[in-house]
C-alpha positions in Angstrom: -12.9 23.5 -5.5 -11.3 21.6 -8.3 -8.6 23.1 -10.5 -9.5 23.6 -14.1 -6.8 22.0 -16.3 -6.5 21.7 -20.0 -6.6 18.5 -22.0 -5.6 19.0 -25.7 -7.8 16.8 -28.0 -8.3 16.2 -31.7 -11.8 15.7 -33.2 -12.5 12.3 -34.7 -15.1 11.8 -37.3 -16.0 8.1 -37.1 -17.3 5.9 -34.2 -17.2 2.2 -33.8 -14.7 -0.5 -32.8 -12.8 -0.3 -36.1 -12.4 3.5 -35.9 -11.3 3.2 -32.3 -8.6 0.6 -33.2 -7.3 2.9 -35.9 -7.0 5.7 -33.4 -5.0 3.5 -31.0 -2.7 2.4 -33.8 -1.9 6.2 -34.3 -0.8 6.2 -30.6 -3.9 8.1 -29.3 -6.8 7.3 -27.0 -10.4 7.5 -28.3 -12.6 9.5 -26.0 -16.2 10.7 -25.9 -17.7 13.7 -24.3 -21.4 13.5 -23.4 -24.1 15.1 -21.2 -25.6 18.5 -20.6 -28.4 17.8 -23.2 -25.9 18.0 -26.1 -24.9 15.5 -28.7 -21.8 13.4 -27.8 -18.5 14.7 -29.1 -15.9 12.2 -30.3 -12.2 13.1 -29.7 -8.8 11.5 -29.3 -6.2 12.4 -26.7 -2.5 11.7 -26.1 -2.2 8.8 -23.6 0.6 10.6 -21.8 -1.9 13.3 -20.8 -4.3 10.6 -19.5 -1.5 8.9 -17.5 -0.4 12.2 -16.0 -3.9 12.8 -14.8 -4.2 9.3 -13.4 -0.9 9.6 -11.5 -2.0 12.9 -9.9 -4.6 11.2 -7.8 -7.2 13.8 -8.8 -8.1 12.6 -12.2 -11.8 11.9 -11.4 -12.4 15.0 -9.4 -10.8 17.6 -11.6 -12.8 19.8 -14.0 -10.9 19.7 -17.3 -11.2 22.0 -20.3 -11.1 19.7 -23.2 -9.5 21.9 -25.9 -10.4 20.4 -29.3 -8.0 21.4 -32.0 -9.7 23.8 -34.4 -12.9 23.4 -32.5 -14.7 24.0 -29.2 -13.5 24.0 -25.6 -15.7 22.0 -23.2 -15.5 21.8 -19.5 -15.8 18.1 -18.4 -15.0 15.6 -15.8 -13.6 12.1 -16.4 -16.4 9.6 -15.8 -14.8 6.3 -16.8 -11.5 4.9 -18.0 -11.2 1.5 -19.7 -7.9 -0.4 -19.6 -6.5 -3.4 -21.6 -6.8 -6.3 -19.2 -3.2 -7.5 -19.9 -1.1 -4.5 -21.0 -2.9 -1.8 -18.9 -3.0 0.3 -22.0 -5.7 3.0 -21.8 -8.4 2.0 -24.3 -11.1 4.6 -23.9 -12.1 7.5 -21.7 -15.6 8.9 -21.1 -16.0 12.5 -20.2 -19.2 14.1 -18.9 -19.8 17.8 -19.5 -19.6 20.0 -16.5 -22.7 22.1 -17.2 -24.2 24.6 -14.7 -27.1 22.3 -14.0 -25.2 19.0 -14.1 -25.2 17.1 -10.8 -22.8 14.2 -10.3 -21.9 11.4 -7.9 -18.1 11.6 -7.8 -15.4 10.1 -5.6 -13.1 12.7 -4.0 -9.7 11.7 -2.5 -9.1 12.2 1.2 -5.6 13.6 2.2 -4.5 12.8 5.8 -2.4 15.4 7.5 0.0 15.2 10.5 0.0 11.4 10.6 3.5 11.3 12.1 2.7 13.8 14.8 -0.7 12.2 15.7 -1.1 12.2 19.5 -2.7 8.7 19.3 0.3 7.4 17.4 2.6 8.9 20.0 0.7 7.0 22.6 1.2 3.7 20.8 -1.9 3.7 18.6 -2.1 2.6 15.0 -3.8 4.6 12.3 -6.3 2.3 10.4 -7.4 3.8 7.1 -10.8 2.6 6.0 -11.5 5.0 3.1 -9.1 7.0 0.9 -12.0 8.4 -1.2 -15.4 9.7 -0.3 -18.3 9.6 -2.8 -20.3 12.9 -2.8 -23.1 14.5 -4.7 -22.5 18.0 -6.0 -22.8 20.3 -9.0 -20.3 19.3 -11.8 -18.8 22.8 -11.5 -18.2 22.5 -7.8 -16.4 19.2 -7.4 -13.8 19.4 -4.6 -10.3 18.4 -5.7 -9.8 16.7 -2.3 -10.8 16.6 1.3 -8.3 16.9 4.2 -8.4 15.4 7.6 -5.9 16.6 10.3 -5.0 13.7 12.5 -2.7 15.8 14.8 -5.0 15.7 17.9 -6.6 12.3 17.2 -6.4 10.0 20.2 -6.3 6.2 20.7 -9.9 4.9 20.2 -11.0 7.9 18.1 -13.1 7.2 15.0 -13.5 9.8 12.3 -16.5 9.4 10.0 -17.7 11.1 6.8 -19.8 13.5 8.8 -16.6 14.8 10.4 -15.3 16.0 7.1 -15.7 19.7 6.5 -17.5 19.8 3.1 -18.2 23.0 1.1 -21.7 24.2 0.8 -23.6 22.3 -1.9 -21.5 19.2 -1.4 -23.0 16.2 0.4 -22.1 12.6 1.1 -23.7 10.2 -1.4 -24.2 7.7 1.4 -27.3 8.8 3.3 -28.4 5.7 5.2 -25.3 5.5 7.5 -22.2 7.4 8.5 -19.2 5.3 7.3 -15.8 5.4 9.0 -13.0 7.0 7.2 -10.1 6.4 9.6 -9.7 5.4 13.2 -6.9 5.2 15.7 -6.7 1.6 17.0 -5.2 0.5 20.3 -1.7 -1.0 20.0 -1.6 -4.7 19.4 -1.5 -6.7 22.7 -3.2 -3.9 24.7 -6.6 -5.5 24.5 -5.2 -8.9 25.5 -3.3 -7.4 28.4 -6.5 -5.7 29.7 -8.4 -9.0 29.3 -5.7 -10.8 31.3 -5.9 -8.2 34.1 -9.6 -8.6 34.3 -9.4 -12.4 34.3 -6.8 -12.1 37.2 -9.1 -9.9 39.2 -12.0 -12.3 38.6 -9.9 -15.3 39.8 -8.9 -13.3 43.0 -12.6 -12.6 43.7 -13.5 -16.3 43.2 -10.7 -17.5 45.5 -11.7 -15.0 48.2 -15.3 -16.4 48.1 
């Protein structure tokens, strides 16, 4: 399950665009924490903390303890991050409280293991990544930090789907009407055309014999 990390925060008193701009001029990021049938909490966070989380690759699947200076500590997940369209500055972050009864749709990263030693790759196949994240439904307190797929024994032509991922109890794919592909081991380029050429040659031989 996800690691619980701490995000230091400062309570902010005023809402609105003007107040948010003032927070950004101070070098901080305005944030809001909502959900769990409680009133929203307005806080501000150091952008370096936000970027550290974003660069980890697990920012949206980690349960954080938002530690408000002189106030409360709330467990929450990042729900949305807004960026400046030109500078990529973080403008705003939405957190949703991770209450005991809170159920979320969340995207969990997939980590692929043993890609270099994959048997299909050794046979000339090519790993084709279709999804690097899988959207799941689970309790907010039970969000997996990541899923792992071991490709060591995958063969040319193998297709690995979401249903092949070993998910913890209480965690299920948010896509229920189909079983999407996560990764497959494609045949090496030229292999299909070579097979086609061989089949065509056999067909020509059969025709000439007739």
